[in-house]
Steps between C-alpha positions, in 0.01 A plus 500: 500500500765232541459504879122474481535197271770345718294534816177392333634200312796372703553638847162590643422830666714437808525798732879525457455604136311818594586829661244564772379856518230543765216265404597486133805343338727592213713339234781452411617296798742647755853568371659204680252259333567662161878474557477129589320441173757696303265780405604862494324806637147554369351847458142374496285492811178298469257517791293195573306322770628157600211307650665156500775298332257453210313832485649838415301798376705730279396858571719765336848646490757657277860602462677568828615861501636529856649278770178504706134513406457800731728702270306404189160677499363307202598161647366607841148524355534144364645376827217649707237354269654151520531527877136606546381224268707244696356623831145458370569149370662399830193626689269301270706184548511544878123557515432191289334696221782402263635146502819391326470157340816388322587689186 
């Protein structure tokens, strides 16, 4: 929750604060970003869709139970859902059916 507030209120949803996983993204940020900020390892993985520096759609997630999402069947379902949702939104934006306008 602290990272969501920090990004939303202070830093903006800059791409460097997200882990990119296919078309979706995930929080917390990559380990080197977390280390620079003095934060320790986080066991939570929150899948989201970063559409711009101002727009992020929080999708789902949970406690990280393995080093990779491929080794975590429950998280893999969440990851696939977020990735499919991101693909559909990207297609709508590219076709002009969905237009991003600020926040």
